[in-house]
C-alpha positions in Angstrom: 56.6 31.6 50.7 58.2 32.9 47.8 57.4 33.7 44.3 59.7 33.2 41.7 59.8 35.6 38.4 60.8 34.6 34.7 61.8 37.1 32.2 63.0 35.7 29.1 64.6 38.4 26.7 66.0 38.1 23.3 69.8 37.6 24.8 69.2 36.1 28.2 66.9 34.7 30.7 66.6 36.2 34.1 65.2 34.3 37.3 64.3 36.2 40.4 62.9 34.3 43.8 60.7 37.3 45.5 59.0 37.6 48.9 55.5 38.2 48.9 56.3 42.2 49.8 58.0 42.4 46.4 61.5 42.5 48.0 64.1 40.1 45.8 65.6 37.9 47.4 67.9 36.6 44.7 68.5 37.1 40.8 70.5 35.1 38.5 70.9 35.6 34.6 71.6 33.6 32.1 72.6 34.2 28.3 70.8 32.6 25.6 72.6 31.3 22.7 71.6 33.8 19.1 72.2 31.7 15.5 72.5 34.1 12.5 72.1 31.6 9.6 72.3 34.7 7.1 72.7 38.7 7.4 69.6 40.4 8.6 68.1 36.9 10.4 68.4 35.5 13.5 67.3 32.2 15.4 67.2 30.9 18.9 66.9 27.8 19.8 63.7 26.9 22.1 65.4 24.2 23.8 68.2 26.4 24.8 65.7 28.8 25.7 64.2 26.1 28.5 67.7 25.5 29.1 68.7 28.3 29.7 65.2 29.2 32.2 65.6 26.0 34.0 69.3 27.0 34.7 68.3 30.9 36.2 65.8 29.1 38.2 68.0 26.6 40.0 70.7 29.3 40.2 68.7 31.6 42.3 66.7 29.0 44.6 70.7 27.6 45.3 71.2 31.2 46.3 68.3 31.7 48.7 69.2 28.6 49.9 72.5 29.5 50.4 72.0 32.9 52.4 69.4 30.6 54.6 72.2 28.7 55.6 74.6 31.1 56.5 72.2 33.0 58.5 71.0 29.9 60.4 74.7 28.5 61.5 74.9 27.9 65.2 76.6 30.2 67.5 76.8 32.9 64.7 75.4 35.9 66.4 73.6 39.2 64.5 73.9 42.2 65.9 72.2 45.1 64.1 73.9 48.3 63.1 73.4 51.5 66.3 71.3 53.0 63.2 69.2 50.0 62.6 68.5 49.1 66.2 67.2 52.9 67.1 65.1 53.5 64.1 63.2 50.2 65.2 63.2 51.0 69.0 62.0 54.5 67.7 59.2 52.5 65.6 58.6 50.2 68.5 58.0 53.4 70.7 55.2 54.5 68.5 53.3 51.4 67.8 53.1 50.8 72.0 51.8 54.6 72.0 49.2 54.1 69.2 48.2 50.9 70.8 47.6 52.4 74.4 46.0 55.4 72.8 43.7 52.7 71.3 42.8 51.3 74.6 41.8 54.7 75.9 39.9 55.6 73.2 38.0 52.1 73.5 36.9 53.1 77.1 35.9 56.6 76.3 34.0 55.8 73.7 32.7 52.4 75.1 28.5 53.1 76.3 28.1 52.7 80.3 27.0 49.7 81.7 24.2 50.5 84.2 22.9 47.9 86.9 18.8 48.4 87.1 
């Protein structure tokens, strides 16, 4: 599941696609037109802002889908860097050790079942 966030500023619209963990997967920026009908006065078109919002959202979603297609090509093999693999291997060993300890502690703390 993903979340789309849209930020409309005075000069541009930004749309980002985020995972539920908060990690940004894509970002698109679209400019907004500013009109200066007279000195010290500016206007913006709500139609132009909405068009920019739609374009930014469309582009950010397209970027995510393009990345997903690139990662799922048949025949492509992804090998993590040695440093990344080493980190995850250590992390997994710690997890297994904690799991084994949890089982040991449960057995130690469990009341003994006595038969009459």
